[in-house]
Backbone bond lengths (Angstrom), bond angles and torsions (degrees), N, CA, C in turn:
res aa  C-N    CA-C-N  psi(-1)  N-CA   C-N-CA  omega(-1)  CA-C   N-CA-C  phi
1 M - - - 1.467 - - 1.530 110.56 -
2 R 1.320 114.43 -46.25 1.463 117.68 178.71 1.520 111.77 -62.57
3 F 1.304 115.90 -36.84 1.459 119.47 179.03 1.521 111.14 -64.75
4 L 1.377 115.45 -38.44 1.461 120.07 177.91 1.514 110.98 -63.57
5 V 1.336 115.91 -43.40 1.477 119.86 177.72 1.521 110.50 -61.20
6 F 1.347 113.30 -41.41 1.474 117.46 179.28 1.529 111.15 -60.97
7 L 1.340 115.24 -41.31 1.460 118.93 179.12 1.526 111.33 -64.74
8 L 1.350 115.90 -40.75 1.474 119.41 178.80 1.521 111.03 -63.03
9 V 1.319 116.00 -44.13 1.475 119.51 179.46 1.520 110.46 -63.47
10 L 1.346 114.09 -41.65 1.466 118.07 179.48 1.518 110.91 -63.84
11 A 1.334 115.79 -40.53 1.467 119.22 178.91 1.513 111.13 -65.49
12 A 1.344 116.15 -41.65 1.464 119.82 179.34 1.521 110.33 -63.63
13 G 1.330 116.66 -41.24 1.473 119.83 178.63 1.514 111.50 -63.47
14 A 1.340 114.95 -42.20 1.464 119.18 179.77 1.513 111.02 -64.55
15 A 1.371 114.86 -39.93 1.468 118.61 179.06 1.533 110.38 -64.48
16 T 1.320 114.62 -42.86 1.471 118.18 179.14 1.518 110.88 -63.13
17 Y 1.307 116.04 -41.17 1.462 121.01 179.33 1.527 110.65 -63.81
18 A 1.347 114.50 -41.76 1.463 119.21 179.66 1.516 110.91 -64.68
19 V 1.353 115.55 -42.37 1.466 119.06 177.91 1.524 110.42 -61.99
20 G 1.350 114.62 -40.30 1.468 118.48 179.03 1.512 111.97 -62.30
21 L 1.348 115.85 -38.85 1.454 119.00 178.38 1.520 111.63 -71.66
22 A 1.339 116.72 -32.60 1.467 120.41 -176.54 1.517 112.07 -74.83
23 L 1.302 118.12 -30.01 1.468 121.78 -179.42 1.523 110.58 -85.95
24 F 1.314 116.01 140.50 1.473 120.44 169.94 1.530 108.42 -146.41
25 E 1.318 114.95 151.28 1.460 121.52 -175.29 1.532 110.09 -100.23
26 V 1.337 115.65 137.18 1.472 122.50 174.17 1.531 107.68 -116.88
27 G 1.326 116.61 117.93 1.448 120.52 -177.63 1.526 112.83 -69.13
28 T 1.314 115.35 167.35 1.474 119.99 -177.81 1.529 112.25 -67.67
29 D 1.330 117.88 -19.78 1.466 120.49 178.84 1.523 111.88 -106.38
30 E 1.353 116.44 15.50 1.458 120.00 -174.08 1.526 111.55 -118.79
31 E 1.318 113.34 163.95 1.459 122.30 170.30 1.525 106.64 -133.87
32 A 1.325 117.10 147.60 1.468 121.36 -178.98 1.523 109.54 -130.59
33 V 1.311 115.18 152.48 1.470 121.38 171.38 1.524 107.94 -123.75
34 V 1.315 115.17 142.21 1.463 121.21 179.29 1.521 107.71 -104.05
35 L 1.344 115.97 129.75 1.453 122.76 179.86 1.520 109.34 -106.41
36 R 1.300 116.38 130.39 1.473 120.26 175.90 1.520 107.86 -110.99
37 L 1.316 114.62 115.99 1.473 121.65 -175.31 1.528 110.87 55.10
38 G 1.344 115.81 37.83 1.453 122.11 174.87 1.509 114.87 84.73
39 A 1.361 117.89 -6.40 1.471 120.72 179.85 1.525 109.38 -106.32
40 Y 1.340 114.10 153.69 1.466 118.41 -179.83 1.519 110.35 -62.14
41 H 1.370 115.43 134.72 1.460 120.20 178.36 1.521 111.89 -119.65
42 R 1.354 116.79 -48.31 1.464 119.09 -179.09 1.522 109.88 -160.40
43 S 1.342 114.82 160.63 1.466 121.68 175.05 1.514 109.29 -103.61
44 V 1.317 115.90 148.06 1.460 121.81 -177.82 1.522 108.15 -126.04
45 G 1.338 115.86 124.62 1.451 120.63 179.53 1.508 112.55 -82.59
46 P 1.337 117.09 -177.80 1.461 121.65 -177.67 1.527 110.91 -62.05
47 G 1.289 116.89 143.16 1.460 122.52 177.43 1.509 109.50 174.88
48 Q 1.331 116.33 176.31 1.464 119.11 -176.58 1.524 112.10 -74.81
49 Y 1.322 117.48 -57.56 1.472 120.65 -177.07 1.526 109.27 -138.14
50 R 1.339 113.96 145.25 1.460 120.45 176.70 1.535 108.79 -134.20
51 W 1.344 114.33 160.18 1.466 120.11 -177.17 1.522 110.92 -104.66
52 H 1.329 113.83 147.82 1.457 121.23 162.96 1.537 106.44 -153.07
53 W 1.345 115.98 169.23 1.464 118.99 -169.62 1.525 110.45 -119.92
54 P 1.337 115.45 87.61 1.474 118.40 175.72 1.525 109.62 -71.27
55 P 1.300 118.78 153.70 1.475 126.76 0.38 1.518 113.71 -86.91
56 L 1.370 116.59 2.30 1.461 117.96 179.87 1.534 111.38 -68.44
57 E 1.311 114.90 -32.95 1.471 119.49 -176.86 1.527 110.38 -119.71
58 T 1.313 114.71 142.41 1.468 122.28 171.31 1.534 107.48 -129.27
59 H 1.327 116.18 172.85 1.466 118.29 -179.04 1.532 110.31 -139.73
60 E 1.322 114.55 153.74 1.472 123.45 172.80 1.523 107.78 -127.20
61 K 1.320 116.32 137.90 1.463 118.49 177.86 1.530 109.67 -137.88
62 R 1.330 114.63 148.88 1.464 122.57 -179.44 1.528 108.59 -143.62
63 S 1.317 114.24 156.70 1.465 119.66 171.74 1.532 109.14 -73.76
64 V 1.324 116.64 134.70 1.466 120.59 177.96 1.522 111.57 -110.39
65 T 1.324 116.93 8.47 1.476 120.64 176.91 1.524 111.94 -116.54
66 E 1.307 118.29 -16.06 1.465 121.41 -177.55 1.532 110.53 -72.89
67 N 1.333 115.75 132.55 1.465 121.12 174.11 1.526 109.21 -85.10
68 I 1.308 115.85 119.94 1.462 121.93 -178.03 1.525 108.43 -102.28
69 E 1.319 116.83 131.55 1.466 121.49 -177.53 1.521 110.09 -105.90
70 V 1.329 114.41 134.88 1.463 121.67 176.10 1.522 107.30 -117.24
71 E 1.324 117.06 127.86 1.469 122.49 -176.33 1.528 110.22 -100.45
72 F 1.334 115.18 138.94 1.465 121.81 179.83 1.526 109.43 -126.11
73 G 1.331 116.20 129.43 1.458 120.80 -179.63 1.506 113.57 88.22
74 F 1.315 117.04 -11.74 1.468 121.23 -179.83 1.521 108.12 -158.43
75 R 1.326 115.99 165.42 1.458 122.44 174.76 1.527 108.50 -138.62
76 T 1.314 115.63 137.44 1.460 120.07 174.46 1.522 109.09 -76.84
77 I 1.326 116.65 127.92 1.464 121.21 -179.51 1.531 108.32 -76.18
78 P 1.329 118.55 120.77 1.476 120.61 -176.86 1.534 111.38 -60.08
79 G 1.332 114.86 143.52 1.458 121.01 173.73 1.510 114.93 80.29
80 T 1.323 119.45 5.79 1.467 121.08 -179.51 1.523 109.79 -95.12
81 N 1.307 116.14 134.98 1.463 121.74 178.27 1.539 109.56 -144.68
82 P 1.320 119.41 110.11 1.470 126.26 3.76 1.524 111.85 -68.22
83 P 1.347 115.94 161.33 1.469 118.83 -173.26 1.533 112.06 -60.08
84 E 1.307 115.09 140.39 1.455 122.11 172.42 1.524 108.84 -117.43
85 Y 1.333 115.06 154.06 1.462 119.06 -172.14 1.524 110.66 -128.42
86 S 1.322 114.74 148.01 1.457 121.45 170.10 1.527 107.82 -110.45
87 Q 1.325 116.45 140.21 1.456 121.41 -174.54 1.529 111.24 -90.85
88 R 1.323 115.55 152.29 1.453 123.25 176.28 1.528 107.96 -125.13
89 P 1.341 117.82 83.94 1.481 120.46 -174.84 1.520 113.39 -56.30
90 A 1.315 117.91 -36.50 1.464 119.68 -177.57 1.518 111.82 -65.78
91 E 1.336 117.59 -27.78 1.456 121.13 -179.78 1.523 112.61 -83.79
92 K 1.324 117.17 -34.49 1.459 119.05 -169.36 1.521 114.87 -94.84
93 T 1.317 120.18 -17.65 1.464 121.63 -177.53 1.530 109.61 -81.43
94 M 1.359 116.09 124.40 1.462 121.94 -176.00 1.522 109.70 -135.63
95 V 1.333 115.60 165.34 1.461 122.65 -179.22 1.518 108.69 -110.54
96 T 1.349 116.72 131.98 1.462 122.16 179.77 1.522 110.48 -90.66
97 A 1.332 116.06 177.77 1.462 121.27 -177.68 1.521 112.49 -64.71
98 D 1.333 117.31 -31.25 1.472 120.74 178.81 1.525 111.90 -93.17
99 E 1.349 115.85 21.84 1.464 123.04 173.07 1.529 112.85 62.69
100 N 1.316 116.32 36.43 1.460 122.15 171.08 1.524 109.02 -104.36
101 L 1.325 115.38 155.39 1.462 120.93 176.04 1.519 109.56 -94.16
102 V 1.328 115.58 141.84 1.454 120.80 178.00 1.527 107.94 -144.38
103 D 1.336 116.27 141.44 1.465 122.10 177.37 1.522 108.97 -96.47
104 V 1.329 116.66 122.25 1.461 122.11 -176.72 1.523 109.45 -122.72
105 N 1.318 116.23 115.29 1.464 122.17 170.93 1.526 108.12 -102.36
106 F 1.331 116.92 131.73 1.458 118.97 178.60 1.514 109.99 -148.15
107 A 1.329 114.31 163.86 1.467 120.90 179.34 1.524 108.52 -126.91
108 L 1.331 115.13 142.74 1.463 121.94 176.95 1.525 108.23 -118.51
109 R 1.343 115.98 135.17 1.465 120.42 179.37 1.524 109.12 -118.04
110 Y 1.318 115.79 135.63 1.464 120.16 -179.03 1.522 109.28 -146.03
111 K 1.338 114.54 168.61 1.464 120.84 170.81 1.518 108.05 -142.55
112 I 1.319 115.57 162.52 1.466 120.91 -178.45 1.526 108.61 -80.07
113 S 1.328 116.42 125.83 1.463 120.54 177.80 1.527 112.10 -99.58
114 S 1.329 116.88 -27.67 1.471 121.52 177.29 1.525 107.60 -144.46
115 L 1.319 116.25 110.20 1.460 120.19 -176.87 1.524 110.99 -65.49
116 R 1.326 117.99 -35.90 1.469 120.27 178.89 1.528 110.54 -60.65
117 D 1.343 116.66 -49.19 1.466 119.56 179.50 1.527 110.76 -65.38
118 F 1.319 116.43 -38.47 1.461 120.87 -178.34 1.532 111.20 -60.87
119 L 1.349 116.75 -39.12 1.463 120.56 -175.38 1.523 113.25 -85.94
120 F 1.351 117.59 -28.78 1.459 118.51 -168.11 1.526 114.97 -117.26
121 N 1.331 119.28 -19.03 1.462 119.48 -177.09 1.520 113.11 -87.95
122 V 1.320 116.13 -23.74 1.467 120.63 -179.04 1.526 107.65 -126.21
123 R 1.321 116.10 133.03 1.462 119.73 -176.60 1.529 111.11 -61.61
124 D 1.353 116.44 -47.52 1.466 121.08 -177.14 1.530 108.20 -134.84
125 P 1.334 118.42 90.79 1.470 120.73 -175.03 1.525 113.71 -57.71
126 Q 1.312 118.37 -40.64 1.458 120.66 -178.48 1.531 111.08 -61.49
127 T 1.336 115.51 -45.56 1.465 119.27 178.70 1.520 110.96 -66.51
128 A 1.328 117.56 -37.95 1.460 121.16 178.99 1.533 110.83 -62.58
129 I 1.325 116.10 -44.54 1.471 119.39 178.93 1.521 110.44 -61.39
130 R 1.320 116.39 -45.40 1.468 120.03 -177.85 1.534 110.99 -64.79
131 D 1.327 117.33 -42.66 1.469 120.03 -178.81 1.532 111.06 -67.44
132 V 1.328 117.09 -42.98 1.467 120.25 -179.63 1.524 110.85 -65.03
133 A 1.332 117.23 -43.96 1.458 120.22 -179.13 1.526 111.45 -65.13
134 A 1.330 116.98 -40.35 1.468 120.29 179.16 1.522 110.76 -63.87
135 A 1.336 116.94 -43.68 1.464 120.12 178.14 1.525 110.99 -64.33
136 A 1.331 116.78 -38.42 1.462 120.64 -178.02 1.520 111.64 -65.52
137 I 1.334 117.39 -48.83 1.459 120.14 -176.68 1.522 110.91 -65.60
138 R 1.309 117.85 -37.97 1.470 120.18 179.01 1.529 110.81 -67.36
139 S 1.320 116.20 -39.04 1.456 119.68 178.92 1.528 111.29 -65.02
140 V 1.317 116.85 -41.39 1.471 120.49 -178.68 1.527 110.74 -70.48
141 V 1.335 117.45 -46.21 1.466 120.54 -179.51 1.524 110.78 -60.68
142 A 1.324 117.20 -34.75 1.465 120.82 -178.86 1.520 112.80 -67.52
143 R 1.344 118.25 -10.52 1.465 120.89 -179.44 1.528 112.73 -95.31
144 Y 1.329 118.25 -5.05 1.464 120.76 -175.20 1.526 110.80 -125.26
145 P 1.346 116.98 148.35 1.469 119.67 174.03 1.522 110.07 -70.16
146 I 1.311 115.35 163.43 1.466 119.48 -173.00 1.523 112.39 -63.45
147 E 1.354 117.70 -32.30 1.462 119.29 179.88 1.527 111.27 -61.40
148 M 1.339 116.83 -38.33 1.459 120.38 178.97 1.520 111.22 -67.54
149 V 1.318 116.97 -42.04 1.464 120.43 -177.60 1.526 110.85 -68.02
150 L 1.339 116.73 -38.12 1.467 120.15 -177.13 1.519 112.99 -74.28
151 A 1.328 117.88 -27.94 1.455 118.47 -170.91 1.523 111.95 -130.23
152 K 1.327 115.82 -99.03 1.469 120.85 -166.14 1.515 114.28 -73.17
153 G 1.337 119.37 -11.25 1.456 120.04 -177.96 1.517 114.78 -97.59
154 K 1.333 118.37 8.53 1.466 120.37 -175.86 1.526 112.09 -61.30
155 A 1.315 117.11 -45.40 1.466 119.86 -178.58 1.523 110.89 -62.62
156 R 1.321 117.01 -37.43 1.466 120.35 179.04 1.529 110.68 -67.48
157 V 1.329 117.03 -40.42 1.460 120.53 178.00 1.529 109.97 -62.41
158 E 1.326 117.48 -44.01 1.468 121.05 178.78 1.528 111.23 -60.59
159 A 1.337 116.87 -46.68 1.464 120.58 -176.74 1.530 111.51 -64.80
160 E 1.329 116.66 -44.29 1.466 119.50 -178.09 1.529 111.26 -68.93
161 T 1.325 116.67 -37.21 1.472 119.41 176.64 1.519 110.81 -64.37
162 L 1.336 116.79 -41.92 1.466 120.62 178.67 1.525 111.11 -60.63
163 D 1.335 117.30 -44.98 1.470 120.37 179.32 1.532 110.68 -62.64
164 Y 1.325 116.39 -41.83 1.475 121.12 -179.61 1.532 110.22 -61.03
165 V 1.346 117.30 -48.39 1.467 121.15 -177.30 1.526 110.69 -65.24
166 R 1.324 117.40 -43.37 1.463 120.22 -179.60 1.522 111.27 -61.22
167 A 1.338 115.87 -43.87 1.464 119.24 -178.98 1.530 111.12 -64.19
168 A 1.324 117.04 -42.52 1.475 120.14 -178.36 1.521 111.19 -65.80
169 L 1.326 117.81 -46.44 1.472 120.23 -177.72 1.518 111.39 -69.28
170 E 1.337 117.00 -32.02 1.461 119.15 175.77 1.528 110.20 -67.03
171 E 1.330 116.14 -38.96 1.462 119.58 177.53 1.523 110.92 -63.49
172 Y 1.322 116.87 -36.97 1.461 120.84 178.50 1.532 112.04 -74.35
173 G 1.333 118.39 -15.82 1.457 120.91 -174.23 1.503 111.90 64.43
174 A 1.359 115.90 43.78 1.460 120.01 -171.45 1.518 113.62 -79.63
175 G 1.335 118.77 -7.75 1.460 120.25 -179.03 1.514 113.08 67.33
176 I 1.342 116.28 32.26 1.466 121.78 -175.98 1.522 109.36 -123.60
177 E 1.309 116.95 134.09 1.465 122.38 172.88 1.533 108.60 -107.09
178 V 1.330 116.28 112.62 1.463 120.63 179.23 1.524 108.16 -82.32
179 I 1.313 116.60 124.43 1.468 121.28 -174.97 1.516 111.20 -86.66
180 N 1.326 118.06 -51.08 1.466 120.09 178.78 1.522 110.52 -159.98
181 V 1.318 113.33 164.03 1.461 122.70 171.74 1.517 106.13 -124.64
182 Q 1.312 117.31 125.55 1.467 121.27 -175.78 1.519 110.12 -127.87
183 L 1.340 115.25 120.50 1.455 119.89 175.21 1.518 109.40 -71.53
184 Q 1.320 117.00 137.05 1.458 122.01 179.16 1.539 109.41 -99.70
185 D 1.315 116.87 -86.02 1.461 121.58 177.94 1.526 108.81 -106.52
186 V 1.333 115.64 125.76 1.469 121.40 175.22 1.522 106.64 -125.31
187 E 1.317 116.77 113.78 1.457 120.55 -174.98 1.529 109.70 -155.37
188 P 1.313 116.22 158.72 1.471 118.41 176.91 1.528 110.57 -69.84
189 P 1.319 117.57 160.00 1.478 119.84 178.42 1.522 111.37 -59.97
190 D 1.332 115.53 158.47 1.461 120.77 -176.66 1.521 112.52 -58.08
191 E 1.327 117.59 -32.15 1.466 120.57 -176.22 1.527 112.26 -65.08
192 V 1.340 117.70 -29.19 1.481 120.37 -176.54 1.530 111.63 -120.00
193 K 1.319 116.99 11.77 1.460 120.13 -176.04 1.522 111.63 -63.15
194 E 1.336 117.52 -40.41 1.465 120.54 -179.37 1.525 110.98 -63.61
195 A 1.347 116.71 -41.97 1.466 119.56 179.05 1.523 110.79 -64.32
196 F 1.329 117.35 -41.49 1.460 119.84 178.24 1.522 111.50 -65.61
197 A 1.325 116.80 -34.88 1.465 119.54 177.06 1.525 110.62 -62.69
198 E 1.326 116.60 -40.43 1.461 119.86 177.75 1.525 110.94 -65.19
199 V 1.322 116.57 -41.36 1.466 119.77 178.44 1.529 110.43 -63.35
200 T 1.322 115.98 -43.75 1.463 119.77 179.36 1.516 110.94 -62.45
201 S 1.350 116.36 -42.10 1.458 120.08 178.10 1.524 111.17 -61.95
202 A 1.338 116.70 -41.65 1.466 120.18 178.56 1.527 110.84 -64.62
203 E 1.330 117.22 -40.02 1.454 120.15 178.83 1.527 110.93 -64.61
204 Q 1.329 116.04 -40.85 1.465 119.21 178.41 1.525 111.23 -65.65
205 E 1.345 116.31 -40.18 1.454 119.46 177.19 1.529 110.41 -63.80
206 G 1.335 116.16 -42.16 1.456 119.28 177.44 1.517 111.73 -61.54
207 A 1.337 116.68 -42.21 1.464 119.66 178.54 1.528 110.82 -64.03
208 R 1.336 115.96 -37.86 1.468 119.15 178.69 1.533 111.43 -63.82
209 L 1.332 115.41 -43.85 1.464 119.45 179.53 1.529 111.21 -64.45
210 V 1.340 115.67 -38.00 1.468 118.45 178.04 1.524 110.53 -63.71
211 L 1.330 116.45 -42.24 1.466 119.82 178.42 1.522 111.31 -63.82
212 E 1.342 116.44 -41.40 1.466 119.27 177.94 1.526 110.56 -63.21
213 A 1.344 116.34 -41.86 1.465 119.28 179.45 1.527 110.93 -63.64
214 R 1.316 115.93 -40.68 1.467 118.54 178.19 1.529 111.22 -65.29
215 G 1.344 115.42 -40.36 1.465 118.23 177.57 1.521 111.87 -62.58
216 Y 1.347 115.65 -42.55 1.464 119.26 178.29 1.531 110.64 -63.48
217 A 1.344 115.39 -42.10 1.468 118.92 179.17 1.524 110.79 -63.44
218 E 1.326 116.77 -41.79 1.461 119.45 178.99 1.528 111.99 -65.39
219 K 1.319 116.06 -25.87 1.461 119.84 178.85 1.527 111.42 -83.33
220 V 1.342 117.59 -41.62 1.464 121.57 -173.41 1.522 112.28 -84.09
221 V 1.324 117.00 -42.07 1.464 119.99 -173.91 1.525 112.58 -58.77
222 P 1.342 120.04 -46.36 1.469 117.93 178.66 1.534 112.52 -60.02
223 G 1.365 117.35 -38.97 1.465 119.68 177.48 1.516 111.47 -63.18
224 A 1.336 116.18 -43.74 1.468 119.47 179.09 1.527 110.84 -63.91
225 R 1.310 116.32 -39.80 1.461 119.09 177.63 1.523 111.14 -64.32
226 G 1.335 115.55 -40.08 1.460 118.76 177.70 1.515 111.91 -62.04
227 Q 1.348 116.16 -45.71 1.468 119.15 178.12 1.520 110.93 -62.85
228 S 1.332 116.57 -39.93 1.457 119.57 178.51 1.525 111.17 -61.05
229 E 1.340 115.97 -45.75 1.461 119.40 178.38 1.518 111.55 -62.36
230 Q 1.353 115.88 -40.46 1.458 119.34 179.47 1.527 111.01 -61.89
231 R 1.327 117.14 -45.63 1.460 120.13 -179.26 1.527 111.44 -66.95
232 L 1.321 116.56 -37.78 1.461 118.44 175.78 1.521 111.32 -62.89
233 N 1.336 115.97 -41.02 1.462 119.12 178.17 1.531 111.12 -64.96
234 E 1.347 116.04 -42.25 1.468 118.86 178.34 1.526 110.90 -63.38
235 A 1.361 116.31 -41.26 1.456 119.42 179.23 1.520 111.11 -64.46
236 N 1.318 116.89 -41.46 1.467 119.45 178.29 1.521 111.34 -65.19
237 A 1.345 115.66 -39.03 1.462 118.42 177.92 1.527 111.33 -65.05
238 Y 1.344 115.96 -43.58 1.474 119.94 178.39 1.538 109.95 -62.69
239 R 1.303 116.96 -42.19 1.471 120.89 178.64 1.518 110.87 -60.16
240 S 1.352 115.20 -47.49 1.471 118.35 179.71 1.523 111.26 -61.67
241 E 1.370 114.99 -41.23 1.473 118.72 179.86 1.524 110.89 -62.35
242 R 1.325 118.08 -46.10 1.468 121.38 -178.63 1.526 111.17 -64.37
243 I 1.330 115.63 -39.42 1.472 118.20 179.27 1.519 110.64 -64.21
244 L 1.354 115.83 -45.08 1.463 119.34 -179.67 1.526 111.49 -65.12
245 R 1.362 115.46 -40.46 1.467 118.58 178.78 1.532 110.43 -64.63
246 A 1.317 117.47 -43.15 1.467 120.23 179.56 1.529 110.86 -63.74
247 R 1.321 115.35 -41.07 1.460 117.82 177.95 1.530 111.46 -64.19
248 G 1.354 114.51 -39.72 1.471 118.05 178.57 1.520 111.58 -63.84
249 E 1.349 116.22 -44.93 1.464 119.38 178.71 1.528 111.54 -63.85
250 A 1.351 115.22 -38.67 1.469 118.35 177.85 1.528 110.53 -64.31
251 D 1.342 115.74 -43.11 1.465 118.43 179.10 1.523 111.14 -64.04
252 R 1.339 115.12 -39.14 1.472 118.94 178.69 1.530 110.27 -64.40
253 F 1.336 115.78 -43.86 1.477 118.54 179.05 1.528 111.03 -62.39
254 N 1.332 115.77 -41.99 1.459 118.86 179.73 1.531 111.14 -63.73
255 A 1.344 115.17 -38.27 1.465 118.24 178.36 1.533 110.74 -65.32
256 V 1.347 116.33 -43.54 1.467 119.47 178.69 1.534 110.98 -63.85
257 Y 1.349 113.48 -40.36 1.468 117.53 -179.64 1.531 110.97 -63.69
258 A 1.318 115.67 -38.30 1.469 118.57 178.09 1.522 111.05 -63.51
259 E 1.323 116.12 -42.13 1.465 119.77 177.87 1.529 110.44 -66.47
260 Y 1.335 115.34 -36.74 1.474 119.04 -179.90 1.521 110.98 -63.53
261 R 1.321 116.28 -39.52 1.457 118.89 179.64 1.523 111.48 -66.21
262 K 1.334 115.95 -30.90 1.467 118.77 178.08 1.534 111.48 -74.28
263 A 1.331 117.42 -44.60 1.489 120.89 -177.72 1.513 108.11 -141.93
264 P 1.321 118.02 84.65 1.464 120.21 -175.55 1.520 114.33 -59.82
265 E 1.286 118.26 -43.50 1.470 121.24 -175.20 1.524 110.61 -68.66
266 V 1.292 115.65 -45.23 1.471 119.38 -179.79 1.530 109.92 -63.84
267 T 1.323 115.93 -42.09 1.468 119.02 -179.00 1.515 111.26 -66.40
268 R 1.337 115.89 -40.89 1.456 119.99 178.37 1.525 110.11 -60.60
269 Q 1.323 117.62 -44.41 1.468 121.60 -179.84 1.541 110.62 -63.67
270 R 1.328 114.93 -39.62 1.458 118.57 -178.97 1.528 110.71 -66.36
271 L 1.321 115.56 -41.21 1.457 119.21 178.74 1.519 110.97 -64.78
272 Y 1.330 116.57 -37.69 1.461 120.51 178.45 1.528 110.49 -62.78
273 I 1.314 114.25 -46.14 1.485 118.49 -179.01 1.528 110.47 -65.51
274 E 1.336 117.58 -42.24 1.474 120.33 -179.87 1.521 111.19 -64.02
275 T 1.351 115.24 -35.13 1.470 118.24 178.25 1.512 110.86 -67.94
276 L 1.344 116.42 -41.65 1.469 119.22 176.58 1.516 111.46 -62.51
277 E 1.320 116.75 -38.99 1.462 120.13 179.31 1.533 111.09 -64.14
278 E 1.292 115.74 -28.99 1.460 119.35 -179.94 1.520 112.04 -84.01
279 V 1.358 116.23 -34.17 1.462 119.72 -174.08 1.526 112.29 -88.73
280 L 1.305 117.61 -43.29 1.467 120.41 -172.90 1.526 113.93 -59.14
281 P 1.315 120.72 -39.13 1.481 118.35 -179.39 1.525 113.50 -63.35
282 R 1.327 118.90 -15.24 1.455 120.79 -175.95 1.532 112.85 -97.52
283 I 1.308 118.75 -0.80 1.465 120.91 -178.92 1.516 109.93 -117.57
284 E 1.355 115.44 156.82 1.471 121.42 178.36 1.539 108.99 -83.28
285 K 1.298 114.62 129.79 1.472 120.50 -173.10 1.540 110.24 -121.38
286 I 1.326 115.46 146.98 1.482 122.60 171.55 1.534 107.61 -126.13
287 V 1.264 116.10 119.68 1.479 121.42 -176.89 1.534 108.25 -101.60
288 M 1.327 116.95 125.11 1.477 122.28 -179.57 1.526 108.97 -128.28
289 E 1.320 113.08 154.12 1.464 118.45 176.94 1.518 109.46 -70.32
290 Q 1.297 113.50 158.46 1.454 119.40 -178.92 1.523 109.65 -66.54
291 G 1.313 117.38 132.54 1.458 123.20 179.92 1.501 114.59 91.84
292 Q 1.357 118.16 -8.07 1.455 119.88 -178.75 1.526 112.49 -90.79
293 S 1.301 117.58 -16.13 1.461 119.85 -175.26 1.519 112.09 -67.46
294 E 1.366 118.49 -24.36 1.452 120.14 179.91 1.523 112.31 -72.90
295 K 1.310 117.14 -21.21 1.465 121.67 -177.12 1.545 112.32 -87.69
296 I 1.292 117.95 -8.64 1.485 121.47 -175.12 1.514 108.72 -107.43
297 L 1.325 114.33 132.19 1.463 120.34 178.39 1.526 110.17 -68.82
298 P 1.278 118.18 120.67 1.470 119.49 178.82 1.537 110.13 -62.06
299 Y 1.359 118.32 146.55 1.470 121.97 178.69 1.522 109.46 -141.39
300 L 1.275 112.87 159.65 1.485 119.61 179.31 1.539 108.29 -113.98
301 P 1.325 120.72 114.51 1.474 122.72 -178.55 1.536 110.72 -73.02
302 L 1.334 115.72 97.38 1.467 120.20 -178.48 1.521 112.88 -85.35
303 V 1.332 118.00 -18.47 1.482 120.24 179.32 1.524 108.47 -73.69
304 P 1.329 117.37 130.78 1.470 119.06 -179.21 1.522 110.74 -58.01
305 R 1.292 113.26 146.73 1.448 120.06 -178.68 1.525 110.88 -63.20
306 G 1.310 115.88 134.36 1.470 120.36 178.25 1.486 113.63 92.61
307 T 1.393 120.28 -0.67 1.458 121.34 -178.56 1.522 111.62 -112.20
308 R 1.312 118.03 4.47 1.464 119.52 179.19 1.518 110.19 -72.93
309 P 1.348 114.35 149.23 1.474 117.18 178.78 1.516 110.95 -71.76
């Protein structure tokens, strides 16, 4: 009887153990694949518990929502706070289109989009991602001069590298979704860094001088244009005035000439009188009775007019 009880307990324990081995949990952010005799059998989506039948079946599961970062040209040293980095010169040194060397550190972020493809289509997904990304960044950097890579072309380099990596991994069926490529440090090698700093400083100084020149031009040119317009307007006004005055004088002369032709003597006398009326008020005059001028000694007024006491 005791032996029978022992067998029942042993059977119950074995059954419980078997059930424990057969059940496995898949988290809400995970995906699992079940392998039967080492080959893919089925995929299992998120849920609390799923079944499989060991030892014939085993399972693999991964997070499909976690963003995984891969570092190129540098590595974050574990356990350092704040983070410290070790450099990888062989990874980060690249050649630009104008045959200059540049050090490029960048990070790639991805997540698993299909666990089946991730596990079975590529022998070593991590190595594949690293090799594809390294080839992509070198290919893109080689198409641009160093000035573009160091400064204004960074966003273009990131975008083109991202497209290159996505296309390659999709062709491989790697089951990977690349989220972004972000350049970290982009700088010339240490051997020529000082020379590049001087060039950059000169370029910035040149840009500053150009901006100052443009500002000065924007300040001076409108004033010069205004003065030019003012002088042109004054010249046009003076021209119009002279033309009108000349026409008026010509018309006046023609009118006088017409009157002269009608009565020459009268017109001549009138012109004489009008001339005297215009000239006499401007000269100093002495009026004497007739016959008295012989009794006065003639004199010449040498003192300038207006200076007598």
